[in-house]
N, C-alpha and C positions, 0 to 999 in steps of 0.2 A: 428768667422769670422765677421769682421767689414766691413760694406758696405759704399762706398763713391761714389758720383756722379761725381767726378772730371774726371773720365775716359770718360764720355760721349762726351767731346769736341774732343776726338780723333776719334770718330766714323766716322765723315765726313772728317777728315784730311787725313785718309788713303784711297786712291782711290780704292783699292781692297775691303776693308770692306764696303765702301760706295756703291760700285757696287752690292755686295752681298745683302745688306739690301734693295736696290731698287728692285732688281730682286725678292726677297722674297715677298715684298709688292705687286708688280705687279701680281705675280702668285696667291697670296691669294685673290687679287681683282677679278681676272678671276674666281677663284673657287667660290667666293660668288655670282658673277653674274650668273654663270652656275647653282648654287644651286636654283635659282628662275625659272628655265626653267621646266615646268611641263611635266610629262610623257604623251605620246600620248594616247588619248582616255579618259582622265579624264573629268568627268562631274563637271564643276566648281560650278554649283548651288548646287549640292548635297554635294560637298566638303566644300563649305562655311557653309552650314547648319550643317555638321558634326563637323566642327571646332568650331562653336558656342556651340554645345553640349559639346565638350571637354572643352571649356573655362568656362562652367558652372559647372565644377567639375566632369563630368562624364567620363573623359578620364582616370584617374588613372594612371596606368602604361604606357598608351599611351602618356600621358603628360610627363612622365619621359623620355621615349624614344625620344620624340620630343625635349626636352631640350638638351639631350645628342647628338642628331643629328644636332643641330643648326637650327631647324625649317624646315628642308627639308622633314620630314615625313608629317607634317601637310600641306605642300604645294604639296605633292605627286610629288616631284621633280625627275628629272632624277638621281640626286645624293642622293636619299633617304637613301641608305645604307651606304653612305660615303665610308670610307676606312676600315670599320669593317670586311667585308668578307676577305680582305687580312690579317688583323691581326689574325682572326680566323684560316685561312689557315696556317699562320706562326706558330701559337701555335701548331696546329696539327702536322706539320712537325717536330717541335722541340721535341714533345712528342714521335714521332715514332722513332727518332734516338736511344735513349737508349733501346727501346723495341726490335728493329730489329737488330740482331748482324751484318748483312752485312752493314747496314747503319752506325753502330757504328765504324766498322773497316774502312770504307771509310773516316769518319771524323778524325780518329786517324792517318791513314797512310799519308793522304795529306789534312791537314786542309783547305788550300786555295781552292783546287778543291772541297772539301766537302762543303764549304760555297757557292761556285758557284752553285753546284748541288742543295743545299738547297734553294737558292734564285730562281732558275729556276722552281723548282717544286712548290714553294709557289705561283708563278704567275699562273702556270697551275691549281692548286687547287682553286685559288681565283675566277676563272671564274665560275665553277659550284656552288661554295659557294654563289657567287653574284646572280646567276640565281635562286637558291633555296631560298635565302632570299627575292628576288623580288616576287616570287610566294607566299611565306608565307605572306609577307606584304600586297600584294593586296588582298588575300583571307581573311586575318584577318580584314582588314579595311572594306572590302565589307560586311563581316558578321556583324560587329559592326554597320555600317550605315544602313543595312537592318533591324536590330533589334532595332534601335533607334527610339523612338516615334517621329511622325511627319516627318520622313524621309522615311524609308521603301524601299529605292532603293540603288543600288550599286554605289559606287564612280567611279569605273572603271570596266565596264562589262568585265568579264574575263571567259574564258573557251577554251578548245581545241577541240571543235566540232562545226559543223554547221557554221553559219555566224560569230561566235566569234573567230574562229581559227586564221585568218589573223591579226585582231586587237590585239589579245592577244599575238601572237608571236612578233608582232611589239613592243608592250609595254615592253615585257620581254627582247627583244634584246636591246632596247633603255636604259632600266634601268641598265642592265648588263654593257653595254658600258659606261654609266655614272659613274659607280663604277670604272671601269678600267681607265677612264679619270681622276678621282680624284686621283687614285693611281699614275698615270703618272705625274700629277702636283706635288704630294708630292716628287716623285723621282727627278723632275727638281729642286725643292727647295734644296734637299740634295746635288745635283750635282753642281748647279750654285749659290745657295743662302747660307743660314746658314747651314753649313755642318752637316749631320746626323739628322736634325730636321724636315725633310720634312713632313712625315706623322703626326707627333705630332703637327706641326703647322697647318696643315689642320684641324685636329680635334679641336684644340684650337680656330681657327678662327670661326668654326661653333658654338661652345659653347658660346663664348663671344658675337657673333652677336645677340644672343637672349636677352642680358641684357636690352637694351632699351625697347623692347616690354614687357618684364616681369615686368619692373619697372612701366610702364603705367598700366598694369593689377593690380599690387599691390596697386596702388594709386586710383583705380577706385571706390572703395567702401568708401564713405565719412564717414561712421560710424566707420570703423575699420582701416582706412588708416594709422593713426599715430601709433596705437598699432602694426599693421603689419609691418610698416617700422622699428620701434625700435626692434621688435622681429627678423626680418630678418637680420638686421645689427649685432645684438648680435650673432645669429646663424652663420653667415658668418665669423665673427671675431674668434669665438670660434672654428669653424671647420677648418679654415685656420691654426690657432695656433696648433691644434691637429695634422693636416696633416704634418706640418713642423716638429713638435716634433717627431712624429713617423718615418717620412722619414729620419730624421737625426739620429735616434737611432742606436747605434752600441754596440756590445759586443766585447771588445778588449781582444783577447786571447793572453797570453804571449808566445813569440817564441824566442828561442835562436839561433842566427846565428853564424856559425863558424868564428873564427878569420882569418885574412889574413896574408900570409907570406910576410914579408917586409925584403928582403935580407936574412940574416941568422936567423932572429927573427920572432916569431909568435905573432901577436897581440892577445889581450884577446877576448873571445867570446863577441858578441854584443847582447844586449837585445833589442828586438823589440816586436811589437804587430801585430796580424792579426785581422783586424776589420771585424766582421760579422754583416751584416745588419739585423735589426729587420723586415723590409719589403723588402725582396729581389725581390719579384715578381711585385712590383709596382701596376699599375692599371689593369694588365692582368687578374687576377681572376674575376673582375667585368665584363669585356667584355665577357670573355669566358663563365661565368656562365649564363649571360643573353642570350647569343647565344644558349647555350644548352637548356635553358628553353623555347626558342621559337620553338624548333623542335616539341614538342607535339602539339602545336597550328597549326603549318604548316601541320603536318600529319592529324590532325583533320579536317582541312579545306577541305580536299579531300572527306570526308565522311559525312559532316553535311547535305548534300542534298540527302542522301541515301533514297530509297523508303521504306526500312525496318525501321519502327518507332523506334524499340529498338536500332538499330545501330545508327540511326540519333540522338536520344536523348542522347545516351552515348557520342558521339563525340561532340555534342553541349555542354554538361557539361564540357568536356575536353577543348573545345575552350574557354568557359567562365572562367574556372579556370586558364589556362595558358595564356589567353589573358589579364587577370588581369584588367577587365573593371572597377573595383572600388578600391579605396584605402582601403576599409574595408575588402578586400579579405585577411584576416590575414594568411590563409593557404599558399597562394602563397608567401607572403613575408617571412614567416618562412622558407619555402623551399629555397627561394632565399638566405637568410642568411646562411643556412646550406651549400648550394652549394658553396658560396663564401669562407667560412671557409675551407671546405674540399679541394677545388681546390687550395687555397693558400698554404696549406701544400704540396699537390701533386706537384704543379708547382715549388715551392721552392726546394723540394727534387730533382727534375729532374735537375734544374739549378745548384744546389750545387754539385751534383754528376758529372756533366759534367766538372766542374772546377777542380776536382780531386786534392784538396789541399794536400792530404797525399803524393802522388807520387811527386808532384811538390816541396814540402818542402824537401822531401828525396833527390831529385836530387841536391839541392843546399846545402845539409848538415845541414839544419835547423831542429830543434826539438822543440816539445812542452814539457816543463818540466814535468817529471813524466809519459810520454806517449811514447810507442815504436813508431818508425818511420814506414812509409808506411801505410798499411791497418789499423793498430791500431789507427794511427793519424786521418785518414779519418773517422773512426767510431766515435772517440771522438768528432771531429769537427761537424759531422752530428748530434750527440746527442745534442750538445750545440745549433746548428742552429735550431733544432726542438723546443727546449725549448723557445728560444727567438722569434720564429715565432708565437707562440700561441697568445701573446698579439697583434701582428701585424695582424694576421688573424681575430681575434675578432673585432679589430678596422675596418678593411675593411668591415666585415659583417655589422657592425653598420652603416658605411657610406652608404652601399648599400641600407639598408632599412630605412634610415633616412626620406624619404618622408612619409612613412607609420607611423613612430613614431611621427613625427611632426603633421601629420594629427590627430592622437589620442589626442595629447596634446591640439591642437587648438580646437577640438570638445569639449574637456572637459571644455574649457573656453567659449564655446558657439559661436565660430567663424564658420560660415557656410562654406560649401565646395566651394561655388563660391568665397568667400572672400579669400580663400587660394591660388587662382591662382596667380602665380608669387612669392610665398613664397620664392623660391630660385631664386634670380636674375641669379644665375648659380646653377644647381643641385649639390647635395652633391658629387655625383660621378664626375660631371663636375668640381667641385672645386679641387678634387684630381688630375684630369688631368691638369687643368690650373696651379695649384701650381707647379706640376712636370715639365711642359713644360717651365714655366717662369724660374724656377731654372736652368734647363738644358741649356736653351738659354743664360742666363747670363753667365754660365760657358763656353759655346762655344765662346761667344763674348769675354770674358776675355782671353781665350786661344789664339784667333785670334789677339787680341791687343798685347799680350806678344810676339807672333810669329813675329809681325811686329816691335818689339822693343819698344813698349809703355809700360814701366814697371808700370807707375802710372795708373793702369787700373781700371776696374769697381769694382773689389773685392780686398780688401786689407786684407791679412791674418795676 
């Protein structure tokens, strides 16, 4: 695929495309402005002190979440959860479809109505997911700030009893509403802006917005700034290259399509290929694995204040482990890597089975050479897909734990934790999202240009 910029001149020539780009930019601007509105009840003095402790290298996985969220977590914004509760709800609904026979029949009998049902229940599920995420985030950050030296107080006093009840409910409702507002803005972009890219662009805007502040943090240490800048640029270039290489990876399975009847004659069978993707699941395993690993910390947050010392200590240990307060928490990152790899296989299997290539190829009379049609073809293709998924799953796992791996490498070179702040102008997981969104956005704009008759478009194949 050869890229040319000659098509950019057509972006403003077409009134429809120009309007969509302006609408997208305006909505993203509104989202970034709303991302700076704090949740009600936040103690800004405590929040500032806690942010300074995170900047000093004590944040660990919290730094990682902050980079991925576009800084909304460190600001304790109304949009702290972003659109991730909706994505998690979407994944859960997708996984339930093949498990529950009634849902599977609904999707097969009327796919259009099935998709509407799926979208409706994804919204319903996103609300409690957002509320649960808000409770977990508040409790986790309060626990960390209370146990941080020289702070010892909660960022946002929270509880469902006594004088805290009304302020806590207000904060919870506001943060849940903020998540739904972000989802709504994403849907507006998909409807009136760049089609189908709304939620992705919302996540993209949040991640990219952190690049200037991360660059300033990276250059703040005069002793290591040039080493860290060169190291960071090398890591970014290498990571982007690896992401593009893996995302573009395909295994072309040979397929024979039947010949067509032309009058009284039959044409010869046509040779074709069925491209199977190395990374079919995209960034979904990283998002879902991190969401799953937050649940133990959320559950522990309810019991850390127990009057029973044994129970309290047990759940404090769980909170510390799953809260990942330090990049040296190797057990957490190993578990995270394992979860990403396992979920990549699981989610890829679900998506691949839903596509049902065996039956679809059988309906058009196509065959894979040497393999029986129908179920045998589906089984063969599933085996091939699982084999090529292995390198993709390991790659995603490495991308997920790259902050931990780079921390080990830099400490081996004597670079302090404080100097490592901003090592990723965009996090490794964020780079995966950014590269994917940029690629998909270019494809969508290219399709829009061709739809409007501009053949000399952004992408020349």
